[in-house]
C-alpha positions as CSV (number, residue, x, y, z in Angstrom):
1,M,136.6,109.5,116.3
2,K,138.1,109.4,112.9
3,T,135.7,110.5,110.0
4,K,135.5,107.8,107.4
5,L,135.6,108.9,103.7
6,Y,133.0,107.2,101.7
7,K,134.3,105.2,98.8
8,P,131.9,104.3,96.0
9,K,131.8,100.7,94.8
10,L,133.1,100.2,91.2
11,S,129.7,99.6,89.9
12,E,128.5,102.9,91.3
13,T,131.6,104.7,90.0
14,R,130.8,103.2,86.4
15,L,127.2,104.4,86.6
16,F,128.0,107.8,87.8
17,T,130.8,108.2,85.1
18,G,128.4,106.9,82.5
19,I,125.6,109.6,83.5
20,T,128.2,112.2,83.6
21,L,129.5,111.4,80.0
22,A,126.1,110.9,78.6
23,T,124.9,114.3,80.1
24,V,128.0,116.0,78.6
25,I,127.5,114.5,75.2
26,A,123.9,115.5,75.4
27,M,124.6,119.1,76.6
28,F,127.3,119.3,73.5
29,G,124.7,118.2,71.1
30,M,122.3,120.7,72.5
31,T,124.8,123.4,72.2
32,L,125.6,122.5,68.5
33,S,122.0,122.4,67.8
34,G,121.5,125.8,69.5
35,C,124.4,127.4,67.4
36,S,122.8,125.9,64.2
37,N,119.4,127.3,65.3
38,N,120.9,130.6,66.1
39,E,122.5,130.8,62.8
40,Q,119.3,129.8,61.0
41,A,117.4,132.5,63.1
42,A,119.9,135.0,62.2
43,A,119.6,134.4,58.6
44,N,115.8,134.3,58.7
45,G,115.2,137.2,61.2
46,D,115.0,136.3,64.9
47,P,111.5,137.6,65.8
48,D,112.7,138.2,69.2
49,E,115.7,140.3,68.2
50,V,115.4,144.1,68.1
51,T,117.9,146.1,66.1
52,T,117.9,149.9,66.9
53,L,118.9,152.2,64.4
54,R,120.1,155.8,65.6
55,F,118.9,158.6,63.2
56,S,120.5,162.0,63.6
57,H,119.5,165.3,62.2
58,F,119.8,169.1,62.8
59,L,116.1,170.0,63.1
60,T,114.3,170.5,66.3
61,A,112.2,167.9,67.8
62,T,108.9,170.1,67.2
63,D,110.0,170.9,63.6
64,N,107.0,169.7,61.4
65,I,109.6,167.9,59.1
66,N,110.5,166.0,62.1
67,T,106.9,165.2,63.6
68,E,105.1,164.9,60.2
69,G,107.8,163.3,58.2
70,F,110.7,161.6,60.1
71,E,108.6,160.4,63.2
72,P,105.8,158.7,60.9
73,W,108.7,157.1,58.8
74,A,110.4,155.7,61.8
75,Q,106.9,154.4,63.0
76,K,106.2,152.8,59.7
77,I,109.7,151.0,59.6
78,E,108.9,149.7,63.2
79,E,105.3,148.4,62.4
80,E,106.5,146.9,59.1
81,S,109.3,144.9,60.7
82,N,106.9,143.6,63.5
83,G,108.9,145.6,66.0
84,R,112.4,144.0,65.1
85,L,113.6,147.4,63.9
86,K,113.4,150.4,66.1
87,V,114.4,153.9,64.9
88,E,115.7,156.3,67.6
89,I,115.5,159.9,66.4
90,Y,118.2,162.2,67.8
91,P,117.1,165.9,66.7
92,S,119.1,169.1,67.1
93,S,122.5,167.7,66.1
94,T,122.7,165.9,69.6
95,L,124.7,163.0,67.8
96,S,126.5,164.7,64.9
97,E,127.1,168.1,63.9
98,A,124.9,169.5,61.1
99,G,127.6,169.5,58.5
100,A,129.3,166.2,59.4
101,T,126.0,164.1,59.6
102,Y,126.6,162.4,56.1
103,D,130.2,161.3,57.0
104,A,128.9,160.1,60.4
105,S,126.6,158.0,58.9
106,A,129.5,156.8,56.4
107,K,131.8,155.9,59.3
108,G,129.1,154.2,61.4
109,T,129.3,156.8,64.1
110,I,125.6,157.0,63.7
111,D,123.3,154.5,61.8
112,I,121.1,156.8,59.9
113,G,121.6,160.7,59.1
114,M,119.9,163.6,57.4
115,Q,122.0,166.6,56.3
116,V,121.9,169.6,53.9
117,Q,124.3,168.7,51.3
118,G,125.5,172.3,51.1
119,Y,126.5,172.2,54.8
120,T,129.7,170.3,53.7
121,A,131.5,172.4,51.1
122,G,132.8,170.6,48.3
123,R,131.4,167.1,49.4
124,F,128.7,167.0,46.7
125,P,129.8,169.3,43.8
126,L,127.5,167.8,41.1
127,T,124.4,167.5,43.4
128,Q,124.6,171.0,44.2
129,I,124.3,172.0,40.7
130,V,120.6,171.4,41.3
131,E,120.6,174.3,43.7
132,L,121.5,177.0,41.0
133,P,119.1,179.8,40.1
134,G,116.2,178.8,37.8
135,I,116.3,175.2,38.2
136,S,113.3,174.3,40.2
137,N,110.3,175.9,41.7
138,T,109.3,173.5,44.4
139,G,110.7,170.9,46.9
140,Q,108.7,168.0,44.8
141,Q,110.2,169.3,41.5
142,Q,113.7,169.3,43.0
143,T,113.3,165.9,44.3
144,C,112.2,164.5,41.0
145,I,115.4,166.2,39.4
146,L,117.6,164.8,42.0
147,Y,116.3,161.2,41.2
148,K,116.5,161.4,37.6
149,L,120.2,162.4,38.0
150,Y,120.8,159.7,40.5
151,D,119.1,157.0,38.5
152,D,121.0,157.9,35.3
153,G,124.5,157.7,37.4
154,V,125.1,161.5,37.0
155,I,125.3,161.9,41.0
156,S,125.3,158.5,42.2
157,D,129.0,158.2,43.0
158,E,128.7,161.2,45.5
159,Y,126.7,158.7,47.7
160,A,128.7,155.4,47.1
161,D,130.1,155.2,50.8
162,T,126.5,154.9,52.3
163,H,123.2,153.3,51.6
164,L,120.9,155.8,50.1
165,I,117.8,156.4,51.7
166,S,116.4,159.6,50.4
167,L,117.2,162.7,48.4
168,M,114.8,165.6,48.5
169,G,114.4,169.2,47.8
170,T,113.2,171.9,50.2
171,G,111.7,174.4,47.9
172,Q,112.9,177.9,46.8
173,G,115.2,179.9,48.8
174,A,114.5,183.5,49.7
175,L,116.0,186.5,51.2
176,H,114.8,187.4,54.8
177,T,116.1,190.7,56.8
178,V,115.4,192.9,59.6
179,D,113.9,196.1,58.6
180,T,115.7,196.2,55.2
181,P,113.9,195.8,52.0
182,I,115.7,194.2,49.0
183,R,114.1,195.2,45.8
184,K,117.3,195.3,43.7
185,P,120.7,193.9,43.8
186,E,122.2,197.1,44.9
187,D,120.3,197.0,48.0
188,M,122.3,194.1,49.2
189,K,125.7,195.9,48.9
190,G,127.6,195.4,52.2
191,M,125.0,193.4,53.9
192,R,125.8,190.4,56.0
193,I,123.7,187.4,54.8
194,R,123.6,183.9,56.5
195,Q,124.4,181.4,53.6
196,P,123.4,177.9,53.6
197,S,125.5,176.4,51.0
198,V,128.4,177.3,48.9
199,V,126.1,177.8,45.8
200,A,124.1,180.4,47.6
201,S,127.4,182.0,49.0
202,H,128.6,182.4,45.5
203,V,125.4,184.1,44.5
204,I,125.3,186.3,47.4
205,D,128.8,187.3,47.0
206,A,128.0,188.1,43.2
207,L,125.4,190.5,44.7
208,D,128.0,192.3,46.6
209,A,126.9,191.4,50.1
210,A,129.1,189.3,52.6
211,P,128.0,185.5,52.9
212,I,128.1,184.4,56.4
213,G,128.3,180.7,57.3
214,L,126.3,179.7,60.4
215,P,124.6,176.8,61.8
216,M,120.8,177.3,62.0
217,G,120.8,177.0,65.6
218,D,123.0,180.1,65.8
219,V,121.0,182.4,63.6
220,Y,118.4,183.6,65.9
221,T,121.0,184.9,68.3
222,S,123.1,186.3,65.7
223,L,119.9,188.3,64.2
224,Q,119.5,189.4,67.8
225,R,122.9,190.8,68.3
226,G,123.4,192.3,64.8
227,V,126.0,189.7,63.8
228,I,124.1,189.4,60.6
229,D,121.5,191.5,58.9
230,G,119.5,188.8,57.3
231,M,119.5,185.2,55.8
232,A,118.9,183.1,52.7
233,V,116.7,180.2,53.5
234,T,113.5,178.5,52.4
235,W,110.2,179.6,54.2
236,Q,109.7,176.5,56.4
237,P,112.7,177.0,58.8
238,I,111.4,180.5,59.6
239,Q,108.7,179.3,61.8
240,A,110.3,176.1,63.0
241,F,113.4,178.0,64.4
242,R,111.1,180.9,65.7
243,L,113.0,183.3,63.4
244,D,109.7,185.1,62.5
245,E,110.1,186.6,65.9
246,M,113.2,188.7,64.3
247,L,112.7,188.8,60.5
248,N,110.0,191.1,59.0
249,T,111.2,191.9,55.5
250,H,111.2,189.3,52.9
251,T,112.3,189.1,49.1
252,N,110.8,185.9,47.4
253,I,113.3,185.4,44.8
254,P,114.3,181.8,43.7
255,F,118.0,182.4,43.6
256,Y,118.9,179.0,45.1
257,N,117.4,175.7,46.3
258,S,118.7,173.6,49.2
259,T,118.7,169.8,49.0
260,I,118.8,167.3,51.5
261,V,120.2,163.7,51.9
262,M,119.2,160.7,54.2
263,S,121.7,157.9,54.4
264,M,122.4,154.9,56.3
265,N,125.7,153.2,57.4
266,K,126.4,150.4,54.8
267,D,127.7,147.8,57.2
268,K,124.6,148.2,59.5
269,Y,122.4,147.8,56.4
270,N,124.3,144.9,55.2
271,S,124.1,143.3,58.7
272,L,120.2,143.0,58.6
273,P,118.5,139.9,57.3
274,D,116.9,140.1,53.9
275,D,113.4,140.7,55.2
276,L,114.5,143.7,57.2
277,K,116.5,145.1,54.5
278,K,113.3,145.1,52.4
279,V,111.5,147.0,55.2
280,I,114.3,149.7,54.9
281,D,114.2,149.5,50.9
282,D,110.3,149.7,51.0
283,N,110.6,153.0,53.0
284,S,113.4,154.6,50.8
285,G,113.5,156.2,47.4
286,I,111.5,158.7,45.5
287,E,108.2,158.3,46.8
288,V,109.3,158.8,50.4
289,S,111.2,161.7,49.3
290,T,108.4,163.3,47.6
291,R,106.1,162.9,50.5
292,I,108.6,164.7,52.8
293,A,109.1,167.3,50.2
294,K,105.5,167.9,50.0
295,I,105.6,168.8,53.7
296,F,108.3,171.4,52.8
297,D,106.2,172.8,50.1
298,D,103.0,172.9,52.0
299,S,104.9,174.6,55.1
300,N,106.6,177.1,52.9
301,A,103.3,178.2,51.6
302,E,101.8,178.5,55.1
303,V,104.6,180.3,56.8
304,M,104.7,182.7,53.9
305,A,100.9,183.4,54.2
306,A,101.5,183.9,58.0
307,A,104.1,186.5,57.2
308,R,101.8,188.3,54.9
309,A,98.9,188.2,57.5
310,R,101.3,189.7,60.1
311,G,101.9,192.5,57.9
312,D,105.5,191.9,57.1
313,T,106.9,193.5,54.1
314,M,106.8,191.3,51.0
315,I,108.9,191.8,47.7
316,D,108.2,189.2,45.0
317,I,110.8,188.7,42.1
318,P,109.4,185.5,40.6
319,D,111.6,185.3,37.5
320,P,114.8,186.9,38.1
321,L,116.7,185.3,35.5
322,N,114.4,187.4,32.9
323,D,114.7,190.4,35.3
324,P,117.1,193.1,33.7
325,D,118.2,194.0,37.3
326,W,119.0,190.6,38.9
327,R,120.0,188.3,35.6
328,E,123.7,189.2,35.4
329,P,124.6,188.7,39.0
330,L,122.6,185.6,39.3
331,L,124.2,184.2,36.1
332,D,127.6,185.3,37.5
333,G,127.2,183.5,40.6
334,T,126.1,180.6,38.6
335,Q,129.2,180.6,36.7
336,R,131.4,180.9,39.7
337,Y,130.1,177.9,41.0
338,L,130.4,175.9,37.8
339,N,134.1,177.1,37.6
340,E,134.7,175.7,41.1
341,V,133.2,172.4,39.9
342,A,135.5,172.5,36.9
343,E,138.6,173.1,39.2
344,K,137.9,169.7,40.9
345,G,138.2,168.1,37.5
346,L,134.5,167.5,36.9
347,D,132.5,168.8,33.8
348,G,130.1,170.8,35.6
349,E,128.9,172.4,32.3
350,A,127.7,169.2,31.1
351,V,126.0,168.2,34.2
352,Y,124.4,171.7,34.2
353,E,122.8,170.9,31.0
354,Q,121.6,167.6,32.2
355,V,120.2,169.4,35.4
356,K,118.3,171.9,33.0
357,A,116.9,168.9,30.9
358,A,115.8,167.1,34.1
359,S,114.1,170.4,35.5
360,A,112.1,170.5,32.1
361,A,111.0,167.1,32.4
362,C,110.0,167.5,36.0
363,K,108.1,170.5,35.8
364,V,104.7,170.4,37.5
């Protein structure tokens, strides 16, 4: 038995074809409408679309700058964006090396990064003039100085390849050693001191000690193995990196002051709709920076007090630039750095005068 193929009548063919064309036209119209709606949603900020920003820094997850500063900052951005922005924090240099984090944010390897400017030698030469001896007493004062210089266009070009979120100070640096008190410059002769920046390196070298460059994560084992005799750092990281287990002798001398930058990839920022850009902007600038700098200042005081309570040896040299023993080597280290800036074709001497004026205006 042969199978008969069904042949539709002409009227049925016309009806089927008409329905098909109508359906296609309708679907095409819906597609165009959908594209238009999507474009409009992108311009206005699609309430269902979540943008994740990867934030990299070198501090540990339990560091109080992370838990009290960066985590609440990230949470505030998520809340103010109604969940459309999510900041994922990657601590302990898991996404970028400590000295390459700014450049990683500039290139887009990460979305947001935080690093100490001094970790990349020569990258922020004018900013680092703020680190020189005698410029600031607290992280909050230092933050004020940084923003005066940035707003006046003195250092702004150094951050032109990113979208700046924050500039902040960390408070006065100090010298911390294992069992070796430092009361006068000659006590440092031949010592191996971990340095956090080129500014501190010049000063340490002027004091006849050997400046050693090490990531913070390597300092504990280096102290343990005797690779270094001590370090130059503000007080806050002493506890955060468990260095209080090793260091027991401290010289409070404001011979350098580290600074920090938080930056965002420009293309990532520019890709956001205006309302989400505003969320980022509302959580950037001097107010946010000062709030985190205050955490540094409070922590510096608390960690120092804990060291005193433990019975650590404490030596205070509060005004070294007017101390007959310390003045000359500190000024020597200062001039070495300014000479290095001049070799780059920059007028470091003029900026140094502007930094000192900003310091006076920001004194608290």
